[in-house]
C-alpha positions as CSV (number, residue, x, y, z in Angstrom):
1,M,-53.7,-55.8,9.2
2,S,-50.3,-54.2,9.3
3,G,-49.4,-52.0,12.3
4,I,-46.7,-50.2,10.4
5,R,-47.1,-46.4,10.5
6,E,-45.8,-45.3,7.1
7,W,-45.2,-41.8,8.4
8,N,-42.7,-43.1,11.0
9,L,-39.2,-43.8,9.5
10,V,-38.1,-46.2,12.3
11,E,-41.2,-48.4,11.6
12,T,-41.7,-48.3,7.9
13,N,-39.6,-50.2,5.3
14,L,-38.1,-49.7,1.9
15,G,-40.9,-51.6,0.3
16,R,-43.4,-49.1,1.5
17,A,-41.2,-45.9,1.6
18,Q,-40.1,-46.1,-2.1
19,D,-43.8,-46.0,-3.1
20,V,-44.7,-42.8,-1.3
21,D,-44.0,-39.2,-2.5
22,Y,-43.0,-37.8,0.9
23,R,-43.0,-34.0,1.0
24,V,-42.0,-33.0,4.5
25,A,-39.6,-34.5,7.1
26,V,-40.0,-33.8,10.8
27,L,-36.9,-33.9,13.1
28,P,-37.7,-33.8,16.8
29,V,-34.9,-32.6,19.1
30,G,-35.1,-33.4,22.8
31,A,-32.6,-33.3,25.7
32,T,-31.3,-35.4,28.6
33,E,-31.1,-33.2,31.7
34,A,-32.3,-32.9,35.3
35,H,-35.9,-31.6,35.6
36,N,-36.4,-30.6,39.2
37,L,-36.4,-33.5,41.6
38,H,-39.5,-35.3,40.3
39,L,-39.4,-35.5,36.5
40,P,-37.2,-37.9,34.4
41,Y,-34.1,-36.8,32.6
42,G,-35.8,-37.6,29.3
43,T,-38.7,-35.2,29.9
44,D,-37.9,-33.0,26.9
45,T,-37.4,-36.0,24.6
46,F,-40.6,-37.8,25.8
47,Q,-42.6,-34.6,25.2
48,V,-41.3,-33.7,21.8
49,Q,-41.5,-37.3,20.6
50,A,-45.1,-37.6,21.7
51,I,-46.1,-34.3,20.1
52,A,-44.3,-35.1,16.9
53,E,-45.9,-38.5,16.6
54,Q,-49.4,-37.2,17.3
55,A,-48.9,-34.3,14.9
56,C,-47.5,-36.5,12.1
57,E,-50.2,-39.1,12.5
58,R,-53.0,-36.4,12.3
59,A,-51.4,-34.7,9.4
60,W,-51.0,-38.1,7.5
61,D,-54.7,-38.8,8.2
62,N,-55.4,-35.5,6.6
63,G,-53.5,-36.2,3.5
64,A,-50.0,-34.9,4.3
65,K,-47.1,-36.9,3.0
66,V,-44.9,-36.5,6.1
67,M,-42.1,-38.5,7.5
68,L,-41.2,-38.5,11.2
69,L,-37.4,-38.9,11.7
70,P,-35.9,-40.5,14.9
71,A,-35.8,-38.0,17.8
72,M,-32.5,-36.7,18.9
73,P,-32.3,-37.4,22.7
74,V,-29.2,-35.2,23.5
75,S,-28.7,-31.6,22.6
76,I,-27.2,-28.3,24.0
77,N,-26.9,-28.4,27.8
78,E,-23.4,-26.8,28.3
79,N,-24.7,-24.6,31.1
80,T,-26.6,-27.3,33.0
81,L,-23.8,-29.8,33.4
82,G,-23.5,-28.8,37.1
83,F,-26.2,-31.3,37.7
84,P,-25.1,-35.0,37.6
85,W,-25.9,-37.1,34.5
86,T,-26.9,-34.2,32.4
87,L,-25.7,-34.9,28.8
88,S,-24.7,-32.3,26.3
89,L,-23.6,-31.7,22.8
90,R,-21.6,-28.6,22.0
91,P,-23.5,-26.2,19.7
92,S,-21.0,-26.8,16.9
93,T,-21.6,-30.6,17.3
94,I,-25.4,-30.5,17.1
95,F,-25.3,-28.0,14.2
96,S,-23.0,-30.5,12.4
97,V,-25.3,-33.4,13.1
98,V,-28.4,-31.5,11.9
99,G,-26.5,-30.4,8.8
100,D,-25.6,-34.0,8.0
101,I,-29.3,-35.0,8.4
102,V,-30.4,-32.2,6.1
103,S,-27.8,-33.3,3.5
104,A,-29.2,-36.8,3.6
105,L,-32.8,-35.5,3.1
106,S,-31.6,-33.5,0.1
107,E,-30.0,-36.6,-1.3
108,H,-33.4,-38.3,-1.1
109,G,-35.3,-35.4,-2.8
110,I,-37.0,-34.0,0.3
111,K,-37.3,-30.3,0.0
112,Q,-39.0,-29.3,3.3
113,M,-38.2,-30.1,6.9
114,V,-39.6,-29.0,10.3
115,L,-37.0,-28.9,13.0
116,L,-39.2,-29.5,16.0
117,N,-37.3,-28.3,19.0
118,G,-38.2,-29.6,22.5
119,H,-35.5,-27.9,24.6
120,G,-35.1,-24.2,25.4
121,G,-31.3,-24.4,25.5
122,N,-31.2,-25.1,21.7
123,E,-30.8,-21.9,19.8
124,F,-30.8,-23.0,16.2
125,Q,-31.4,-19.7,14.4
126,P,-27.8,-18.8,13.8
127,H,-27.1,-22.2,12.3
128,L,-30.2,-22.1,10.1
129,R,-29.2,-18.7,8.7
130,E,-25.9,-20.3,7.7
131,L,-27.4,-23.6,6.5
132,C,-30.0,-22.0,4.2
133,R,-27.1,-20.9,2.0
134,Q,-25.8,-24.5,1.8
135,T,-28.9,-26.6,1.1
136,D,-32.0,-26.7,-1.1
137,V,-34.0,-28.1,1.8
138,Q,-36.3,-25.4,3.2
139,I,-36.3,-25.7,7.0
140,L,-38.9,-24.3,9.4
141,L,-37.9,-24.1,13.1
142,V,-40.8,-24.8,15.6
143,N,-40.2,-24.5,19.3
144,W,-43.3,-26.5,20.2
145,W,-44.0,-24.8,23.6
146,L,-44.4,-21.4,21.7
147,T,-47.1,-22.7,19.4
148,A,-50.1,-22.0,21.7
149,A,-49.4,-19.0,23.9
150,E,-53.1,-18.2,24.5
151,A,-53.9,-21.8,25.5
152,H,-50.9,-21.8,27.8
153,A,-52.1,-18.7,29.6
154,E,-55.6,-20.2,30.0
155,I,-54.6,-23.6,31.2
156,F,-51.6,-23.0,33.5
157,E,-51.7,-21.0,36.6
158,L,-48.1,-20.6,37.7
159,P,-45.2,-19.2,35.7
160,G,-42.2,-21.3,35.0
161,E,-39.9,-22.8,32.3
162,H,-38.3,-26.0,33.6
163,G,-39.9,-28.8,35.5
164,D,-42.7,-26.5,36.2
165,E,-46.5,-26.8,36.1
166,M,-46.7,-27.1,32.4
167,E,-44.0,-29.8,32.0
168,T,-45.2,-31.7,35.0
169,S,-48.7,-31.7,33.6
170,L,-47.5,-33.0,30.2
171,M,-45.6,-35.8,31.9
172,L,-48.5,-36.7,34.1
173,D,-50.5,-37.3,30.9
174,L,-47.7,-38.9,28.8
175,R,-45.7,-40.9,31.3
176,P,-47.3,-40.7,34.8
177,E,-45.3,-43.7,36.0
178,L,-42.1,-41.7,35.7
179,V,-43.3,-38.7,37.8
180,E,-42.5,-38.7,41.5
181,F,-44.6,-35.7,42.4
182,E,-43.8,-35.9,46.1
183,R,-40.1,-35.1,45.4
184,A,-40.7,-31.8,43.7
185,D,-39.4,-28.5,45.1
186,E,-41.0,-25.1,44.4
187,G,-38.6,-24.2,41.6
188,A,-37.4,-21.0,43.1
189,L,-34.6,-18.9,41.4
190,R,-31.7,-17.0,42.9
191,E,-31.5,-13.3,41.9
192,P,-28.5,-12.1,39.9
193,I,-26.3,-9.5,41.5
194,F,-26.4,-7.2,38.4
195,S,-29.4,-4.9,37.9
196,A,-28.8,-5.1,34.2
197,M,-29.6,-8.9,34.3
198,R,-32.6,-8.4,36.5
199,E,-34.0,-5.8,34.1
200,G,-33.4,-8.1,31.2
201,W,-30.9,-6.1,29.0
202,A,-27.8,-8.0,29.9
203,W,-27.5,-11.7,29.3
204,M,-25.1,-14.6,30.1
205,A,-25.3,-18.4,29.7
206,R,-26.9,-19.1,33.0
207,P,-25.0,-21.6,35.2
208,W,-28.1,-23.6,36.0
209,H,-26.7,-25.1,39.3
210,R,-26.2,-21.6,40.7
211,L,-29.4,-20.1,39.3
212,T,-31.7,-22.9,40.6
213,H,-31.8,-25.1,43.7
214,N,-32.6,-28.4,42.1
215,S,-32.8,-27.5,38.4
216,G,-36.5,-26.5,38.5
217,V,-37.8,-23.2,37.4
218,G,-41.4,-22.7,38.4
219,N,-43.6,-24.3,40.9
220,P,-45.3,-27.6,39.7
221,E,-47.8,-27.9,42.6
222,R,-50.9,-27.2,40.5
223,A,-50.0,-29.6,37.7
224,N,-52.4,-32.3,36.6
225,A,-52.8,-34.7,33.7
226,E,-55.9,-33.0,32.3
227,K,-54.0,-29.7,31.9
228,G,-51.3,-31.6,30.1
229,R,-53.8,-33.3,27.8
230,Q,-55.5,-30.1,26.9
231,F,-52.3,-28.3,26.0
232,I,-50.9,-31.2,24.0
233,E,-54.2,-31.3,22.0
234,T,-53.9,-27.6,21.1
235,V,-50.2,-27.9,20.2
236,V,-50.8,-31.0,18.1
237,E,-53.6,-29.4,16.2
238,K,-51.5,-26.4,15.3
239,I,-48.4,-28.4,14.2
240,S,-50.4,-30.9,12.2
241,G,-52.1,-28.1,10.4
242,L,-48.7,-26.6,9.5
243,L,-47.6,-30.0,8.2
244,V,-50.6,-30.3,6.0
245,E,-50.0,-26.8,4.5
246,M,-46.4,-27.7,3.9
247,S,-47.3,-30.9,2.2
248,E,-49.5,-29.0,-0.2
249,A,-47.1,-26.2,-0.8
250,T,-45.0,-25.6,-4.0
251,V,-41.3,-25.3,-3.3
252,D,-40.2,-22.6,-5.8
253,D,-38.0,-19.5,-5.8
254,M,-40.6,-17.5,-3.8
255,Y,-41.1,-20.1,-1.0
256,P,-42.5,-19.6,1.6
257,Y,-44.0,-16.3,0.4
258,T,-46.6,-15.3,-2.1
259,E,-45.9,-13.3,-5.3
């Protein structure tokens, strides 16, 4: 019995792929950056890759003709380069790469793509507004951590956004051998000097090495693998449901709306 997963591009082959009427492509985008003192640099990539694989597999099992593309392990980290070994692509670079991938999908007759974003520093909306005028591929952007806000509030106890309770819980479930919990700091932030920034109506690209102590935002102390497992299950269920709906959708002049 073959172990080839036909929904995974890096595993399948031309002999199989040319016989399937694929309807949706999924492009996971991760990052390579410091995540507090205790999580691996590849945290964002590990997470988005695992969620994408589980969602695509579930959607395929439910009849969706979906193809998982290779995950992008480097993305926009221009403001976090103050921590060693953080890797970054300029926004213009990653936009160009995504555009080239979309062009290839169009060449192969794929009309729908999910851009599954796994890194908060990636702000794709401006690029997608421009790209929609240049391609016939319909692109849905999904920031995976926003898919299950209610579950997030129920499962996790401490607020955060980077190397925090949520991310640590996911990594304790997905790759526990890479988590050095005893190294974690509390993820405290430094206050901005401007009241406008504290009140949230003025913004700047945060220099992460000044904002944080060791790149973490949020205390991971209450993290555990079961919390991670629960949250991943909720996220995967929602994303796989979207993929099934997209696979069944008609791509016409009114997409994605009704008459």
